[in-house]
C-alpha positions as CSV (number, residue, x, y, z in Angstrom):
1,M,-10.1,-31.1,14.1
2,P,-9.7,-34.3,12.0
3,G,-7.7,-33.7,8.7
4,L,-6.8,-30.2,9.6
5,D,-3.3,-29.7,11.0
6,I,-3.7,-26.2,12.3
7,D,-0.1,-25.9,13.5
8,H,1.1,-26.7,10.0
9,L,-1.4,-24.2,8.4
10,R,-0.4,-21.5,10.9
11,G,3.1,-21.8,9.6
12,W,2.0,-19.6,6.7
13,I,1.3,-16.7,9.0
14,G,3.8,-13.9,8.2
15,R,4.3,-14.9,4.5
16,T,4.4,-12.0,2.2
17,R,4.4,-11.2,-1.4
18,E,4.4,-8.0,-3.6
19,V,2.7,-7.4,-6.9
20,E,2.1,-4.3,-9.0
21,D,-0.2,-3.1,-11.8
22,L,-1.3,0.1,-13.6
23,V,-4.6,1.8,-13.4
24,T,-5.2,1.9,-17.2
25,P,-7.8,3.6,-19.3
26,R,-8.9,0.2,-20.5
27,L,-9.5,-1.2,-17.0
28,V,-11.4,1.9,-15.9
29,A,-13.6,1.7,-19.1
30,E,-14.3,-2.0,-18.5
31,Y,-15.2,-1.4,-14.9
32,R,-17.5,1.5,-15.7
33,A,-19.2,-0.6,-18.5
34,T,-19.8,-3.4,-16.0
35,F,-21.2,-1.4,-13.1
36,A,-22.6,1.9,-14.5
37,P,-25.0,3.5,-13.6
38,H,-24.4,2.0,-10.1
39,L,-21.2,3.9,-9.3
40,A,-20.5,6.9,-7.0
41,E,-19.1,10.1,-8.4
42,V,-15.4,10.5,-8.1
43,G,-13.0,13.5,-8.7
44,D,-11.5,14.3,-12.1
45,G,-8.9,11.7,-12.9
46,E,-9.7,9.4,-10.0
47,A,-10.4,5.7,-10.4
48,P,-13.9,4.4,-9.6
49,L,-14.4,3.0,-6.1
50,A,-13.4,-0.6,-5.5
51,L,-11.4,-0.8,-8.7
52,H,-8.5,-1.9,-6.5
53,W,-9.9,-5.5,-6.5
54,C,-9.3,-5.6,-10.2
55,L,-5.6,-4.8,-9.9
56,A,-2.7,-7.3,-10.1
57,P,-4.8,-10.4,-10.2
58,E,-3.1,-13.7,-9.6
59,T,-2.1,-15.3,-13.0
60,P,-1.2,-19.0,-12.4
61,A,-0.3,-21.1,-15.4
62,A,-3.1,-23.3,-16.7
63,G,-1.2,-26.4,-15.6
64,S,-0.9,-25.2,-12.0
65,L,-4.6,-24.8,-11.3
66,G,-6.6,-26.7,-8.7
67,P,-9.8,-28.5,-9.5
68,D,-11.9,-25.4,-8.6
69,G,-10.1,-23.2,-11.1
70,H,-8.0,-21.3,-8.5
71,A,-4.3,-21.6,-8.2
72,A,-3.3,-24.9,-6.5
73,K,-3.0,-24.5,-2.7
74,G,0.2,-24.3,-0.8
75,G,1.9,-21.3,-2.4
76,F,1.2,-17.9,-0.8
77,L,-1.9,-19.2,0.8
78,P,-1.8,-22.2,3.1
79,P,-2.8,-25.7,1.7
80,V,-6.2,-25.9,3.5
81,P,-7.5,-29.4,2.9
82,L,-11.1,-28.2,2.5
83,P,-12.5,-28.0,-1.1
84,R,-14.9,-25.0,-1.0
85,R,-13.5,-21.5,-0.9
86,M,-15.3,-18.1,-0.6
87,W,-14.6,-14.6,0.5
88,A,-16.0,-14.3,4.0
89,G,-15.7,-10.5,4.4
90,G,-13.2,-7.8,5.2
91,E,-12.5,-4.1,5.8
92,I,-11.2,-1.3,3.6
93,E,-9.5,1.8,4.9
94,T,-9.3,4.5,2.2
95,L,-6.6,7.0,2.7
96,Q,-6.5,8.6,-0.7
97,P,-8.0,7.8,-4.1
98,L,-6.3,5.8,-6.9
99,R,-5.9,7.8,-10.0
100,L,-5.8,7.0,-13.7
101,G,-2.2,6.1,-14.7
102,D,-1.1,5.2,-11.2
103,R,1.4,2.4,-10.8
104,V,0.0,0.6,-7.8
105,V,2.1,-1.8,-5.6
106,R,0.1,-4.3,-3.4
107,R,1.9,-5.8,-0.5
108,E,0.2,-8.9,0.9
109,T,0.7,-10.6,4.3
110,V,-1.0,-13.7,5.7
111,S,-1.9,-12.5,9.2
112,D,-4.0,-15.3,10.7
113,V,-5.2,-18.8,10.2
114,A,-8.0,-20.1,12.4
115,V,-10.2,-23.2,12.4
116,K,-13.8,-23.3,13.7
117,E,-16.7,-25.7,13.7
118,G,-19.8,-24.4,11.9
119,R,-23.3,-25.7,11.6
120,T,-22.4,-27.4,8.3
121,G,-19.0,-28.7,9.3
122,A,-15.4,-27.5,9.7
123,L,-14.4,-24.0,8.6
124,C,-10.9,-22.6,8.1
125,F,-10.5,-18.8,8.0
126,V,-7.4,-17.2,6.4
127,T,-6.9,-13.5,7.0
128,V,-4.7,-11.5,4.5
129,R,-3.7,-7.9,4.9
130,H,-3.1,-5.7,1.8
131,D,-1.4,-2.3,1.4
132,Y,-2.0,-0.6,-1.9
133,E,0.7,2.0,-2.5
134,T,0.9,4.7,-5.3
135,P,3.7,7.2,-5.9
136,R,1.9,9.5,-3.5
137,G,2.0,6.9,-0.6
138,I,-0.4,4.3,0.8
139,A,-3.9,4.7,-0.8
140,I,-5.8,1.7,0.7
141,R,-5.3,-0.6,3.6
142,E,-7.4,-3.8,3.5
143,R,-8.1,-6.9,5.5
144,Q,-9.5,-9.8,3.5
145,D,-11.1,-12.9,5.1
146,I,-11.2,-16.1,3.1
147,V,-13.2,-19.1,4.3
148,Y,-12.7,-22.7,3.3
149,R,-15.5,-25.2,3.9
150,E,-16.1,-28.9,3.7
151,A,-17.6,-30.5,0.6
152,S,-21.3,-30.4,0.2
153,R,-22.9,-33.5,1.6
154,P,-26.2,-34.7,-0.1
155,G,-29.1,-34.5,2.3
156,A,-27.1,-32.5,4.9
157,P,-29.3,-29.8,6.6
158,S,-28.7,-26.3,5.2
159,A,-27.6,-23.5,7.5
160,A,-30.3,-21.0,8.4
161,V,-30.2,-17.9,6.2
162,P,-31.1,-14.5,7.8
163,R,-33.7,-12.3,6.1
164,A,-33.0,-8.9,4.8
165,P,-34.3,-6.1,7.1
166,E,-37.6,-4.5,6.0
167,D,-37.7,-1.8,8.7
168,P,-36.6,1.0,8.5
169,A,-36.9,1.4,4.8
170,P,-33.6,2.0,3.0
171,D,-32.6,5.5,1.9
172,L,-31.3,4.2,-1.4
173,A,-31.8,0.8,-3.1
174,W,-30.6,-0.6,-6.5
175,R,-32.1,-3.6,-8.1
176,I,-29.6,-5.4,-10.4
177,E,-30.0,-8.4,-12.6
178,A,-27.4,-11.1,-11.8
179,T,-26.9,-12.3,-15.3
180,P,-24.1,-14.7,-16.4
181,V,-22.7,-11.8,-18.5
182,L,-22.3,-9.7,-15.3
183,L,-20.4,-12.6,-13.7
184,F,-18.3,-13.2,-16.8
185,R,-17.3,-9.5,-17.1
186,Y,-16.3,-9.3,-13.4
187,S,-14.4,-12.6,-13.6
188,A,-12.6,-11.4,-16.7
189,M,-11.5,-8.1,-15.1
190,T,-10.2,-9.9,-12.0
191,F,-8.9,-13.0,-13.9
192,N,-10.9,-15.1,-11.5
193,G,-11.0,-18.7,-12.6
194,H,-13.2,-20.1,-9.8
195,R,-15.5,-22.4,-11.7
196,F,-18.6,-21.8,-9.6
197,H,-18.9,-18.3,-11.3
198,Y,-19.3,-19.7,-14.8
199,D,-19.5,-23.6,-14.8
200,F,-23.1,-24.5,-13.9
201,P,-22.6,-28.3,-13.7
202,Y,-19.6,-27.8,-11.4
203,A,-21.3,-25.2,-9.2
204,T,-24.4,-27.4,-8.7
205,Q,-23.1,-30.9,-8.8
206,V,-19.6,-30.5,-7.2
207,E,-19.9,-27.6,-4.9
208,G,-23.6,-28.1,-4.2
209,Y,-24.9,-24.6,-4.9
210,A,-28.3,-23.8,-6.4
211,G,-26.7,-22.1,-9.4
212,L,-23.8,-19.9,-10.4
213,V,-22.5,-17.9,-7.5
214,V,-22.2,-14.0,-7.6
215,H,-18.8,-12.8,-6.5
216,G,-18.4,-11.5,-3.0
217,P,-16.2,-8.6,-4.1
218,L,-18.7,-7.7,-6.8
219,Q,-21.4,-7.3,-4.2
220,A,-19.0,-5.4,-1.9
221,S,-18.0,-3.1,-4.8
222,L,-21.6,-2.1,-5.3
223,L,-22.2,-1.6,-1.6
224,L,-19.1,0.7,-1.3
225,N,-20.4,2.8,-4.2
226,L,-23.9,2.9,-2.7
227,A,-22.4,4.0,0.6
228,A,-20.4,6.8,-1.1
229,R,-23.5,8.0,-2.9
230,L,-25.5,8.2,0.3
231,L,-22.8,9.8,2.4
232,G,-21.5,12.1,-0.3
233,R,-18.0,10.9,0.5
234,V,-16.0,7.7,0.6
235,P,-16.3,6.0,4.0
236,A,-12.9,6.1,5.8
237,R,-13.5,2.5,6.9
238,F,-15.8,0.2,5.1
239,R,-16.6,-3.3,6.6
240,Y,-18.5,-6.1,4.8
241,R,-19.4,-9.7,5.7
242,G,-20.9,-12.4,3.6
243,L,-23.8,-14.3,5.1
244,S,-25.1,-16.5,2.4
245,P,-24.4,-17.2,-1.3
246,L,-26.1,-14.9,-3.9
247,I,-27.1,-17.1,-6.8
248,A,-27.2,-15.8,-10.4
249,G,-30.3,-15.7,-12.5
250,Q,-32.3,-13.3,-10.4
251,T,-32.7,-9.6,-9.7
252,F,-31.0,-8.9,-6.4
253,T,-31.1,-5.8,-4.2
254,I,-28.4,-3.5,-3.0
255,A,-29.7,-1.2,-0.2
256,G,-28.5,1.1,2.5
257,R,-29.3,3.9,4.8
258,R,-27.5,6.7,6.7
259,D,-27.4,6.3,10.4
260,Q,-25.6,7.8,13.4
261,E,-22.6,5.7,12.7
262,G,-22.5,6.6,9.0
263,F,-23.8,3.9,6.7
264,S,-25.3,0.5,7.0
265,G,-26.4,-1.6,4.0
266,F,-26.9,-5.1,2.6
267,T,-27.4,-7.2,-0.5
268,A,-30.4,-9.5,-0.7
269,A,-31.6,-12.2,-3.0
270,A,-34.9,-11.9,-4.8
271,G,-36.7,-13.9,-2.2
272,G,-35.4,-11.7,0.7
273,D,-32.4,-13.8,1.9
274,L,-29.7,-11.6,3.3
275,C,-26.4,-12.3,1.4
276,M,-24.0,-9.6,2.5
277,E,-24.1,-6.8,5.1
278,A,-21.9,-3.7,5.2
279,S,-21.2,-0.6,7.3
280,G,-19.0,2.4,7.0
């Protein structure tokens, strides 16, 4: 694919790094203040579900940032020469809960790099594996899929967006206002500098979105908590996949139902566009 040296990019496969953090009372309080009342019940002393995405965020120096606000490419992640980056999806395997006061070590490994041709141009998928370990052993194993896309082209046709299912009706649904404050709080907890979460001119004029973009892990966090509410337990394996951007400034829906496989759910924009689907 022109401009993409896949052999060079695949040279990053096998790269590893290790970081650590503490599950602090302050982080737990911030997380609850951001997501309550849309959280599942957890045991005494246990951390809220999906808090692991707020641990050990990358902290690049201001002078080392790329134009999108992320760390410049070519360090741990390969230097993909495509300007737009998003979470594409992933899978979480929960072995045991995180607990308040835990020192958590996250071991990260780049496990795959693949290039595909999508309806809107070239796509590069980078897969990263994470192990979260506490003093009691591995708590969470995770696969995280990151997608890089070409720049927005004025007048280019938009990809078709699937619609949220209307039948059967969900067993549980939450309607949440996607305010700039919600996006700011989540960005602050995760030290996420990606400008399309807070810089409206950049999001619309440079990356070509209709407005500020709601974080993929924010949606997945709500879906995991909704699944645990419905099932009465944490799903042993939770899978999620982004389908279309969720734009701030609207009330979006988190919905799910129990089925023979366990749980299926989705997030949807106010107009009914399907943004993320999940199962567990």
